[in-house]
VMD Tcl script that draws the C-alpha trace (Angstrom):
set ca {
  {-127.87 46.50 0.61}
  {-128.33 43.31 2.60}
  {-127.57 39.89 1.17}
  {-130.69 38.12 -0.04}
  {-131.84 34.54 -0.42}
  {-135.04 32.92 -1.61}
  {-136.30 29.59 -0.33}
  {-138.37 28.34 -3.24}
  {-141.04 25.74 -2.53}
  {-143.63 23.97 -4.65}
  {-146.62 26.09 -5.60}
  {-149.07 23.74 -3.94}
  {-147.25 22.76 -0.73}
  {-149.75 22.81 2.14}
  {-148.86 20.33 4.88}
  {-147.07 21.45 8.02}
  {-144.62 18.57 7.61}
  {-143.50 19.92 4.25}
  {-143.42 23.54 5.43}
  {-141.16 22.70 8.39}
  {-138.02 22.51 6.24}
  {-138.30 25.87 4.42}
  {-139.33 27.68 7.59}
  {-136.38 26.30 9.54}
  {-133.91 27.17 6.79}
  {-135.36 30.67 6.46}
  {-135.07 31.24 10.21}
  {-131.48 29.96 10.25}
  {-130.44 32.25 7.40}
  {-132.07 35.26 9.04}
  {-130.30 34.54 12.34}
  {-127.04 34.78 10.40}
  {-127.92 38.15 8.89}
  {-129.26 37.02 5.53}
  {-132.44 38.67 4.27}
  {-134.27 35.47 3.34}
  {-137.82 34.89 2.22}
  {-139.97 31.90 1.29}
  {-141.72 31.97 -2.07}
  {-143.93 29.53 -3.92}
  {-142.92 28.37 -7.37}
  {-146.01 29.82 -9.02}
  {-144.74 31.31 -12.29}
  {-141.68 32.29 -10.29}
  {-139.40 32.78 -13.30}
  {-141.89 35.30 -14.69}
  {-141.81 37.31 -11.47}
  {-138.17 36.95 -10.52}
  {-136.08 40.10 -10.96}
  {-132.66 38.82 -9.99}
  {-132.74 40.14 -6.45}
  {-131.33 37.05 -4.73}
  {-127.69 36.05 -4.28}
  {-128.79 32.41 -4.12}
  {-131.91 30.25 -4.05}
  {-132.58 27.27 -1.80}
  {-134.46 25.17 -4.32}
  {-136.94 22.94 -2.49}
  {-139.09 22.16 -5.52}
  {-138.57 19.48 -8.17}
  {-139.57 21.62 -11.16}
  {-136.64 20.93 -13.50}
  {-137.71 23.58 -15.99}
  {-137.74 26.42 -13.50}
  {-134.40 25.28 -12.07}
  {-132.80 25.26 -15.53}
  {-134.22 28.71 -16.32}
  {-132.85 30.18 -13.11}
  {-129.39 28.70 -13.66}
  {-129.40 30.08 -17.21}
  {-129.77 33.51 -15.58}
  {-126.73 32.87 -13.44}
  {-128.50 32.07 -10.17}
  {-126.74 29.69 -7.75}
  {-129.16 27.01 -6.62}
  {-128.84 24.70 -3.62}
  {-129.02 22.00 -5.01}
  {-128.16 22.53 -8.65}
  {-130.65 21.61 -11.35}
  {-128.78 18.58 -12.73}
  {-128.39 17.10 -9.23}
  {-132.09 17.53 -8.48}
  {-133.03 15.88 -11.77}
  {-130.74 12.90 -11.18}
  {-132.21 12.30 -7.72}
  {-135.82 12.93 -8.64}
  {-135.79 10.06 -11.15}
  {-134.86 6.87 -9.28}
  {-133.71 5.15 -12.47}
  {-131.44 8.06 -13.36}
  {-129.98 7.83 -9.86}
  {-129.25 4.16 -10.40}
  {-127.63 4.79 -13.78}
  {-125.50 7.63 -12.42}
  {-124.18 5.49 -9.56}
  {-123.99 2.08 -11.22}
  {-120.51 0.64 -10.67}
  {-119.57 3.38 -8.19}
  {-121.49 2.17 -5.12}
  {-123.21 -1.11 -4.19}
  {-126.95 -1.12 -5.01}
  {-129.68 -3.75 -5.31}
  {-129.98 -5.22 -8.80}
  {-132.41 -3.04 -10.75}
  {-134.28 -3.37 -14.05}
  {-135.92 -0.43 -15.84}
  {-139.56 -1.04 -16.72}
  {-140.60 -0.54 -20.36}
  {-142.86 2.50 -20.67}
  {-146.27 1.83 -22.20}
  {-148.16 4.49 -24.13}
  {-151.22 2.33 -24.78}
  {-153.03 1.61 -21.48}
  {-155.06 -1.28 -22.91}
  {-151.98 -3.11 -24.23}
  {-151.30 -6.44 -22.44}
  {-148.22 -6.86 -20.27}
  {-145.27 -8.65 -21.84}
  {-141.84 -9.90 -20.85}
  {-142.29 -10.16 -17.09}
  {-140.11 -13.28 -17.13}
  {-137.09 -10.96 -17.33}
  {-138.18 -9.29 -14.11}
  {-138.95 -12.55 -12.29}
  {-135.27 -13.51 -12.29}
  {-134.88 -11.00 -9.43}
  {-136.85 -13.49 -7.32}
  {-139.87 -13.04 -5.07}
  {-140.74 -10.93 -3.30}
  {-139.50 -8.08 -5.50}
  {-139.86 -4.32 -5.32}
  {-141.86 -2.35 -7.87}
  {-141.15 1.40 -7.85}
  {-142.41 4.38 -9.70}
  {-139.39 6.45 -10.74}
  {-140.89 9.66 -9.37}
  {-142.14 9.89 -5.82}
  {-141.07 10.47 -2.23}
  {-141.96 9.52 1.34}
  {-142.45 5.88 0.32}
  {-145.22 6.68 -2.16}
  {-145.20 4.62 -5.34}
  {-143.10 1.83 -3.78}
  {-144.71 -1.63 -3.73}
  {-143.78 -5.22 -2.90}
  {-144.86 -8.07 -5.18}
  {-144.90 -11.36 -3.29}
  {-145.75 -13.58 -6.27}
  {-146.53 -13.47 -9.97}
  {-150.17 -12.52 -9.42}
  {-149.15 -9.45 -7.43}
  {-146.39 -8.62 -9.92}
  {-148.86 -8.65 -12.81}
  {-151.25 -6.40 -10.88}
  {-148.54 -3.92 -9.88}
  {-146.84 -3.91 -13.28}
  {-150.20 -3.14 -14.85}
  {-150.75 -0.34 -12.37}
  {-147.48 1.45 -13.18}
  {-146.90 0.48 -16.82}
  {-147.85 3.91 -18.19}
  {-145.59 5.73 -15.73}
  {-141.78 5.56 -15.51}
  {-140.97 2.66 -13.19}
  {-138.41 0.06 -12.23}
  {-138.11 -3.36 -10.65}
  {-135.61 -4.03 -7.89}
  {-134.32 -7.03 -5.99}
  {-135.80 -7.14 -2.51}
  {-133.24 -7.05 0.29}
  {-134.79 -9.27 2.97}
  {-132.18 -8.36 5.61}
  {-133.45 -4.77 5.52}
  {-137.18 -5.49 5.82}
  {-138.76 -2.57 7.67}
  {-135.48 -0.83 8.45}
  {-132.88 1.32 6.75}
  {-130.41 4.10 7.48}
  {-130.83 7.73 6.44}
  {-127.49 9.56 6.20}
  {-127.35 13.32 5.66}
  {-124.46 14.68 3.61}
  {-123.70 18.40 3.50}
  {-120.81 20.04 1.71}
  {-118.86 16.83 1.24}
  {-119.16 15.53 4.78}
  {-121.57 13.37 6.73}
  {-123.36 15.44 9.37}
  {-125.27 12.57 10.95}
  {-127.28 9.41 10.45}
  {-130.37 7.74 11.83}
  {-131.76 4.25 11.60}
  {-135.39 4.18 10.57}
  {-137.64 1.33 11.67}
  {-141.13 0.56 10.41}
  {-144.06 -0.90 12.28}
  {-145.57 -3.60 10.09}
  {-144.39 -2.25 6.71}
  {-141.39 -3.11 4.54}
  {-140.91 0.64 3.98}
  {-139.37 2.55 6.87}
  {-140.20 6.14 5.89}
  {-141.05 8.47 8.77}
  {-143.97 9.77 6.68}
  {-145.47 6.27 6.83}
  {-145.18 6.01 10.59}
  {-141.61 4.77 10.92}
  {-139.48 5.80 13.89}
  {-135.90 7.03 13.93}
  {-132.92 6.67 16.24}
  {-129.38 8.01 16.08}
  {-127.01 5.81 14.11}
  {-123.22 5.98 13.98}
  {-121.99 5.27 10.43}
  {-118.73 3.38 10.00}
  {-116.02 4.23 7.50}
  {-117.49 2.11 4.71}
  {-120.93 3.63 5.18}
  {-119.49 7.15 5.18}
  {-117.43 6.52 2.04}
  {-120.43 5.11 0.20}
  {-122.55 8.17 0.99}
  {-119.85 10.69 0.13}
  {-119.19 8.94 -3.17}
  {-122.87 9.08 -4.08}
  {-123.20 12.76 -3.18}
  {-120.06 13.66 -5.11}
  {-121.03 11.69 -8.21}
  {-124.44 13.36 -8.27}
  {-123.05 16.85 -7.61}
  {-125.07 17.46 -4.45}
  {-124.53 20.18 -1.86}
  {-127.02 18.59 0.50}
  {-128.79 15.24 0.40}
  {-130.19 12.32 2.30}
  {-128.76 8.94 1.33}
  {-130.95 5.95 2.15}
  {-129.07 2.71 2.79}
  {-130.33 -0.85 3.07}
  {-128.82 -3.50 5.32}
  {-127.40 -6.07 2.91}
  {-125.98 -9.48 3.66}
  {-122.46 -8.27 2.89}
  {-122.77 -4.61 3.83}
  {-124.80 -1.55 3.01}
  {-126.57 -1.08 -0.32}
  {-127.68 2.29 -1.59}
  {-131.45 2.48 -2.03}
  {-132.16 6.11 -2.94}
  {-130.70 9.61 -2.76}
  {-132.97 12.52 -1.84}
  {-131.80 15.95 -2.97}
  {-134.26 17.78 -0.69}
  {-134.38 15.33 2.18}
  {-136.84 16.37 4.90}
  {-135.06 16.69 8.22}
  {-137.71 17.16 10.93}
  {-137.53 13.53 12.09}
  {-133.77 13.55 11.63}
  {-133.32 16.60 13.89}
  {-135.46 14.99 16.59}
  {-133.64 11.67 16.42}
  {-130.08 12.99 16.25}
  {-130.40 16.37 18.02}
  {-128.60 17.91 15.04}
  {-129.51 21.44 13.91}
  {-129.56 20.61 10.20}
  {-131.09 23.95 9.19}
  {-128.31 25.94 10.84}
  {-125.55 23.77 9.39}
  {-127.10 24.13 5.94}
  {-127.40 27.91 6.34}
  {-123.75 28.19 7.41}
  {-122.63 26.08 4.45}
  {-124.56 28.17 1.92}
  {-123.25 31.42 3.36}
  {-119.64 30.21 3.23}
  {-120.14 28.96 -0.33}
  {-121.59 32.23 -1.61}
  {-119.69 34.82 0.41}
  {-116.49 33.02 1.36}
  {-115.09 31.68 4.59}
  {-114.62 35.16 6.02}
  {-118.37 35.70 6.19}
  {-119.47 34.30 9.52}
  {-121.71 36.24 11.87}
  {-122.06 33.28 14.20}
  {-118.80 32.31 15.89}
  {-120.08 28.76 16.31}
  {-120.54 28.11 12.55}
}
mol new
graphics top color blue
foreach p $ca { graphics top sphere $p radius 0.5 }
foreach p [lrange $ca 0 end-1] q [lrange $ca 1 end] { graphics top cylinder $p $q radius 0.2 }
display resetview
């Protein structure tokens, strides 16, 4: 019987940009002799019959992830790591004191939409402009910049009924950041992302990427974050601070299409090799270049 793996994606994923990652990982696993298949997370736990040695979990459904782990399935990444990265405030709390980050304040959650805003004075001490973020979201979605109190009131009202946070704006990093990929406890590459007329530098928003060489401090910061969060694979987003890098976010399922183009790194193959070694041991290597 051949070894088997499932690449599990969100039930409603449609865009080619989002399908690039699972397809590349599936191809890389198959090249290395693993019988891999892509499946959508559409009542997957009801259909799953335990036929996979491991699952590449590219969804953010925490309930499904927990159910699969309860059945003894090894996920890449594990459920707790995905949860901690998916919620930006949980990421901050998990890493507070361990790595440098912009000052962050959790927004009070409102359950009554018509209730008036209160206590914004506490947030204003971060100074203007300041960042308003929804705790759940990716590709720069749900991230806003309030330039004054009027904009802060409008944005705070917009997100008050969803988990959100307020963060000190790092002016030195306007429109640029660094995305570092960590795999299996080592940095496999980095790229600097630059925006064109936006304070957010995400490739999904039109930003461009170029190879970046991380120094020792940058590498240590990223490895510390990945280790603290229990991640096999992740993308660590760093801001250029006045006195060094500041961690902005950690993405447990970081897209790597732009990264591969910018750095000429075969992320999918490195990830496949890592998962195979983790599951089957170092002796299992059908590609002499792994």
